[in-house]
Structure formats: structure tokens, C-alpha cells
C-alpha positions in Angstrom: 36.2 -143.0 -12.4 32.7 -144.3 -12.3 31.9 -148.0 -11.9 31.0 -149.8 -15.1 27.2 -150.0 -15.3 25.2 -153.2 -15.6 23.0 -153.0 -18.8 21.1 -155.2 -21.2 22.0 -155.5 -24.8 19.1 -153.1 -25.8 20.3 -150.5 -23.4 23.8 -150.7 -24.7 22.6 -150.4 -28.3 20.6 -147.2 -27.4 23.7 -145.7 -25.8 26.0 -146.6 -28.7 23.3 -145.1 -31.0 23.7 -141.8 -29.2 27.5 -142.1 -29.9 26.8 -142.3 -33.6 26.6 -146.0 -34.2 23.7 -147.4 -36.3 22.3 -150.8 -36.7 23.9 -152.5 -39.7 22.3 -155.9 -39.4 21.0 -158.6 -37.0 22.8 -161.9 -37.2 20.9 -165.2 -36.9 22.1 -165.7 -33.3 20.4 -162.4 -32.2 23.6 -160.5 -32.2 23.2 -156.9 -33.4 26.0 -155.5 -35.5 26.5 -151.8 -35.2 28.5 -149.6 -37.5 29.7 -146.0 -37.4 30.9 -144.2 -40.6 34.6 -143.6 -40.5 35.1 -145.9 -37.5 37.5 -148.8 -37.7 35.5 -151.5 -35.8 32.1 -153.0 -35.9 30.4 -153.6 -32.6 28.7 -156.9 -32.1 26.2 -156.6 -29.2 24.5 -159.8 -28.0 20.8 -159.2 -27.3 19.2 -162.0 -25.3 15.9 -160.6 -23.9 16.3 -158.9 -20.5 19.6 -160.6 -19.8 22.4 -158.3 -18.7 25.7 -158.1 -20.7 28.7 -159.7 -19.0 31.1 -157.2 -17.6 34.0 -158.2 -19.9 31.8 -158.1 -23.0 30.6 -154.6 -22.2 34.1 -153.5 -21.4 35.3 -154.7 -24.8 32.4 -153.0 -26.6 33.2 -149.7 -24.8 36.9 -150.0 -25.7 36.1 -150.9 -29.4 33.8 -147.9 -29.6 36.6 -145.7 -28.6 34.9 -144.1 -25.6 35.5 -144.2 -21.9 33.3 -145.7 -19.2 32.5 -142.2 -18.1 31.3 -141.3 -21.6 29.3 -144.5 -21.8 27.5 -143.7 -18.5 26.7 -140.2 -19.8 25.3 -141.7 -23.0 23.1 -144.0 -21.0 21.7 -141.1 -19.0 20.8 -139.0 -22.1 
């Protein structure tokens, strides 16, 4: 099992985009809301410049997306 990567909000958005999620809207607080047709959850990704996502936040996003850490790492490398 690979270690969870350290990524920025923009990098996470790009990876989730490769998994089929699309930008639905951007909230006032610079949180990007991603949506996937037929998927139960919305993903709310905080984007604060070049700041990395906190490990628990990224773990929750990966889980809500219905993918594993291994799949997320592969999506980052595509």
C-alpha cells in the first residue's frame, strides 16, 4: 500500500478530474466543488494557493470519491 501523497488543492482537482469529476462551482471561500454524474457525493476541495492539503482532508476526499490511495496516486501520475 503506497503512502498517501502530499498535494496541493489544484493537483488534487486535476487527479479527481481524471477520475471523472468536473468542477461544479467555486464557493466564495475558494473551495472548489466537484461533481460526478451518478456519484452520491460532492467533493469540496480547498484551494489556497500553493498550500498543501492536510492529510485528513485528502484522506476524506479520496474516500468520498470512492477510490483507493493507490488509484489516486495513479491518477496523479497520468
